[in-house]
C-alpha positions in Angstrom: 0.0 0.0 0.0 2.8 2.4 0.8 4.4 1.9 -2.6 1.1 2.8 -4.3 0.8 5.9 -2.2 4.4 6.8 -2.9 3.7 6.6 -6.7 0.6 8.7 -6.4 2.4 11.3 -4.4 5.2 11.5 -6.9 2.8 11.8 -9.9 0.6 14.5 -8.2 3.6 16.6 -7.2 6.1 15.9 -10.0 6.2 19.3 -11.6 6.4 21.6 -8.6 8.4 19.2 -6.5 11.2 18.3 -8.8 11.9 21.5 -10.8 15.3 21.7 -9.0 17.8 19.3 -10.6 18.9 18.1 -7.1 15.3 17.1 -6.2 15.1 15.1 -9.5 17.5 12.5 -8.1 16.2 9.2 -7.0 14.2 9.3 -3.8 14.6 6.3 -1.3 11.4 6.0 0.6 11.8 5.5 4.4 9.8 3.1 6.5 8.2 6.3 7.9 7.0 7.1 4.4 4.1 9.6 4.3 3.8 9.9 8.1 3.5 13.5 9.5 6.8 15.0 10.5 8.1 18.2 12.2 11.6 19.3 11.2 13.6 21.7 13.4 16.6 23.3 11.7 19.8 24.7 13.1 18.9 28.3 12.1 15.9 28.2 14.5 13.1 27.6 11.9 10.7 24.7 11.7 8.8 23.0 8.9 6.0 20.5 9.0 4.9 18.1 6.3 4.7 14.5 5.1 8.0 12.6 5.5 9.0 10.8 2.3 12.5 9.6 2.5 16.1 10.5 1.7 18.2 11.7 -1.1 21.9 11.3 -0.6 22.6 13.2 2.6 19.3 14.9 2.9 15.7 14.2 3.9 12.7 15.1 1.8 9.5 16.5 3.3 6.3 17.2 1.2 4.8 20.5 2.3 1.6 20.9 0.4 2.4 20.2 -3.3 6.1 21.1 -2.8 8.8 18.6 -1.8 11.6 20.3 0.1 15.0 18.8 0.9 16.9 19.4 4.1 20.5 18.5 4.5 21.6 16.4 7.4 24.0 19.0 8.7 21.1 21.5 8.9 18.9 19.3 11.0 18.5 19.8 14.7 15.6 17.5 15.4 13.0 15.5 13.4 9.7 14.3 15.1 7.7 11.6 13.4 4.1 11.2 14.2 4.4 7.4 14.1 0.9 6.2 15.0 1.0 2.4 15.2 -0.9 0.2 12.8 -3.7 -0.8 15.1 -5.6 -2.6 12.4 -2.9 -5.2 11.8 -2.3 -5.9 15.5 -6.1 -6.3 16.0 -6.2 -8.6 12.9 -3.4 -10.8 14.5 -5.2 -10.7 17.9 -8.4 -12.1 16.3 -6.6 -15.2 15.0 -4.7 -15.6 18.3 -8.0 -15.3 20.2 -9.7 -18.0 18.2 -6.7 -20.3 18.6 -6.2 -19.7 22.3 -9.9 -19.7 23.1 -10.5 -23.1 21.6 -7.2 -24.6 23.1 -7.8 -23.4 26.6 -11.5 -23.5 27.1 -13.0 -26.1 24.7 -10.7 -29.0 24.9 -11.5 -32.2 26.6 -9.3 -33.4 29.4 -10.6 -37.0 28.9 -9.2 -37.0 25.3 -5.5 -37.0 24.2 -3.6 -33.7 24.5 -5.6 -30.6 23.4 -8.4 -32.3 21.4 -11.6 -30.5 21.3 -14.4 -31.8 23.4 -18.1 -32.1 22.5 -19.1 -28.7 23.9 -20.3 -27.6 20.4 -23.9 -28.9 20.5 -25.0 -26.7 17.5 -23.6 -24.5 14.8 -24.9 -21.5 16.7 -22.7 -22.3 19.6 -19.7 -22.5 17.2 -20.5 -19.0 16.1 -21.2 -17.6 19.5 -18.0 -19.1 21.1 -15.7 -17.9 18.3 -17.3 -14.6 17.9 -16.4 -14.0 21.5 -12.9 -15.2 21.0 -12.5 -12.9 18.0 -13.8 -9.9 19.9 -11.5 -10.5 22.9 -8.4 -11.2 20.9 -8.9 -8.4 18.5 -9.6 -6.0 21.4 -6.4 -7.1 23.1 -4.4 -6.6 19.9 -5.8 -3.1 19.5 -5.0 -2.1 23.0 -1.4 -3.4 22.7 -0.9 -1.2 19.7 -2.6 1.8 21.5 -0.1 1.8 24.3 2.8 2.3 21.9 4.3 5.8 21.6 2.7 8.0 18.9 5.9 10.1 18.4 9.4 9.2 17.4 12.1 11.8 18.0 15.5 11.9 16.3 17.9 14.4 17.8 20.9 15.3 15.6 23.2 16.6 18.4 26.0 14.8 20.3 28.7 12.6 19.1 29.2 11.8 15.4 28.5 8.1 16.1 25.2 8.9 17.8 24.2 11.2 15.0 25.1 8.6 12.3 23.0 5.9 14.2 19.9 8.2 14.3 20.3 9.0 10.7 20.5 5.4 9.6 17.3 4.7 11.6 15.5 7.7 10.2 16.4 6.7 6.6 15.8 3.0 7.0 13.9 1.6 4.1 10.5 0.0 4.2 9.7 -3.1 6.2 12.2 -5.8 5.5 11.2 -9.0 3.7 9.8 -11.7 5.8 12.4 -14.0 4.4 15.1 -12.2 6.5 13.5 -13.4 9.7 15.8 -16.1 11.1 13.8 -17.8 13.9 10.4 -19.3 13.2 8.0 -20.7 15.8 4.8 -22.4 14.4 1.8 -23.8 16.1 -0.4 -26.3 14.2 -4.0 -27.2 14.7 -5.3 -30.1 12.7 -8.0 -32.7 12.1 -6.3 -36.0 12.8 -6.9 -39.4 11.2 -5.3 -42.7 11.8 -6.0 -46.3 12.7 -9.0 -45.7 14.9 -12.4 -45.5 13.2 -13.3 -42.0 12.0 -16.7 -42.1 13.9 -18.2 -44.2 16.7 -20.8 -46.7 15.6 -23.6 -48.3 17.6 -26.0 -46.9 20.0 -26.1 -43.7 22.0 -22.4 -42.5 21.6 -21.6 -39.3 19.7 -17.9 -39.1 18.6 -15.7 -36.2 19.7 -14.4 -33.9 17.0 -10.9 -35.1 15.8 -9.5 -31.5 16.0 -6.1 -31.3 17.9 -5.5 -27.7 18.8 -1.7 -28.4 19.1 -0.9 -31.1 16.7 2.7 -29.8 16.3 5.0 -27.2 17.9 8.0 -26.4 15.8 11.0 -24.2 16.1 13.4 -23.7 13.1 16.3 -21.4 12.1 17.0 -20.1 8.6 20.4 -21.2 7.4 20.0 -20.1 3.7 17.4 -18.4 1.6 15.8 -21.7 0.7 16.3 -23.9 3.8 15.6 -24.0 7.6 16.6 -26.6 10.1 15.2 -27.1 13.6 13.1 -29.3 16.0 9.5 -30.3 16.2 7.3 -31.8 18.9 4.2 -33.7 17.6 1.2 -35.1 19.4 0.2 -38.4 17.7 -3.0 -39.4 19.4 -6.6 -39.7 18.2 -9.9 -39.1 20.1 -11.1 -42.2 21.9 -13.3 -44.6 20.0 -16.1 -46.5 21.5 -19.1 -48.6 20.3 -22.1 -50.5 21.7 -23.4 -53.6 19.9 -26.8 -54.8 21.2 -27.8 -56.7 18.1 -26.0 -60.0 18.7 -23.1 -60.0 21.1 -24.1 -57.4 23.6 -20.6 -55.9 23.7 -18.8 -52.6 24.3 -15.7 -51.9 22.3 -13.3 -49.1 22.8 -9.8 -48.0 21.6 -7.4 -45.4 22.7 -4.3 -44.0 20.9 -2.0 -41.5 22.4 1.7 -40.6 21.6 4.4 -38.0 21.2 7.2 -37.6 18.7 10.5 -35.7 18.9 12.0 -34.9 15.6 14.9 -33.1 14.0 13.4 -31.1 11.0 14.6 -29.8 7.7 12.5 -27.4 5.7 12.9 -26.6 1.9 11.2 -23.4 0.4 10.5 -24.2 -3.3 9.4 -20.5 -4.0 12.5 -18.8 -2.6 13.7 -17.5 -6.0 10.4 -15.5 -6.4 11.3 -13.5 -3.3 7.6 -13.1 -2.4 7.1 -11.0 0.7 3.5 -12.2 1.6 3.4 -15.8 0.6 5.7 -18.8 1.4 5.5 -22.5 0.7 7.4 -24.9 2.9 8.1 -28.6 2.3 9.6 -30.4 5.3 10.8 -33.8 6.5 11.7 -34.9 10.1 13.1 -37.9 11.8 13.4 -38.9 15.5 11.7 -41.0 18.2 8.1 -41.5 19.1 6.4 -43.0 22.1 3.1 -44.7 21.4 0.4 -45.9 23.8 -2.3 -48.0 22.2 -5.1 -49.9 24.0 -8.2 -51.7 22.7 -10.8 -53.6 24.7 -14.0 -55.4 24.1 -16.4 -56.2 27.0 -18.7 -59.1 26.3 -22.0 -59.5 28.3 -24.0 -62.1 26.3 -22.6 -65.1 28.0 -21.4 -63.4 31.2 -19.1 -60.5 31.8 -15.7 -60.9 30.2 -13.1 -58.5 28.7 -10.6 -59.0 25.9 -7.7 -56.5 25.6 -4.8 -55.8 23.4 -2.2 -53.1 23.9 1.1 -51.7 22.7 3.3 -49.3 24.6 6.8 -48.6 23.4 9.3 -46.1 22.0 10.4 -46.4 18.4 11.9 -44.7 15.4 9.6 -42.3 13.6 9.6 -40.0 10.6 7.2 -37.5 9.2 6.7 -35.2 6.2 4.7 -32.0 5.9 3.8 -29.2 3.6 2.7 -25.6 4.6 1.4 -22.8 2.5 1.6 -19.6 4.6 0.4 -16.0 4.2 2.1 -13.2 6.2 -0.5 -10.9 7.5 2.2 -9.0 9.3 6.0 -8.9 9.2 6.3 -11.2 12.2 3.1 -13.3 12.0 1.7 -15.7 9.4 -1.3 -18.0 9.0 -1.6 -20.9 6.5 -2.8 -24.3 5.6 -0.9 -27.5 6.3 -1.0 -31.3 5.9 1.3 -34.0 7.3 1.9 -37.7 7.4 3.7 -39.4 10.4 5.3 -42.9 9.9 5.5 -45.2 12.9 6.8 -48.7 12.0 4.5 -50.6 14.3 1.4 -52.6 13.6 -2.0 -52.1 15.2 -2.9 -55.0 17.4 -6.1 -56.3 16.0 -9.3 -57.0 18.0 -12.5 -58.6 16.8 -15.3 -56.1 16.7 -13.3 -53.0 15.7 -12.6 -52.3 12.1 -9.4 -50.3 12.2 -8.7 -47.8 9.4 -5.1 -48.9 8.9 -2.7 -51.6 10.0 0.0 -49.1 11.3 0.0 -46.7 14.2 1.0 -43.7 12.2 -1.4 -40.8 11.8 -2.1 -38.0 9.2 -3.7 -34.6 9.6 -4.8 -31.5 7.6 -5.3 -28.1 9.3 -4.0 -24.6 10.1 -0.6 -23.3 11.1 0.2 -20.1 12.9 3.7 -18.7 12.8 5.8 -16.2 14.7 8.9 -14.9 12.9 11.8 -13.1 14.5 
């Protein structure tokens, strides 16, 4: 948006602003571009206008339809009316509110780690709960931006080193590309599928939603423009499965799958040559160790109470692969879509009465990813 504004300003003020040959030189827009500024000069005068950027060793201020240039040696102080972008922080707060609200208030402690419970009894409840989370999160984001200072002051007095540092900050170019961020923290919320049946069957039991609010927590570091390395922690469980069968055997079947994986991760960015600032595509692979805890039981009542049980609890090698397509809604925050597949080389113990969806304990998921980039 700033680049469009810059073009319009230049076109509208081209003739009066750049009649001087010096002013016709290339203008480098500052990150404070088109914010109101007050310039105090060493001769005791002051000027006010819209701050544009710098030309060589001078700053350029647009005063009305005229762009004036002031040399650094003539500057005493520059005050920028730098009001924070409250809309962006409020937007980030909305997404954070939805995520945190669901994760902290609507998960079921009787299910594996941070799986949603069955509090959503209707579509209206979904809207009401999440509208509240959006309102609270957006409000907090707006308030955070509001407490930031509205003025930035650059004094050009003192030691030469101090003056040079203030000049460099004042003339710093527009927001750096997101690709320059080195540290990336991502939180993944996903709908998980695996060996347990997708939905409970039988009488009187409604399945909990398979949405895990923290499927993966990942920390990576950028080593080149096209690759990151880091660590990932994944929760590998599924919501509990249970089923009554009153038609013939009068039985109750149930299965539980829980687990956690620890991985070293490598991430490749196929679109790095395009140098896109708002969009990023990641493809990653990880390898490490996983702990799995699987239990399945069948309680029979037709010929007298009896229970059959199979289980598997162990640590084993595991690997996973994933892809993420992210949109940077702010310099340090992104949201996106993701999918993953976790490989665990362990077979599912079979139990009569339960039709498992796969023969291995690995899980897959699709969902959303939220990133913080520093």
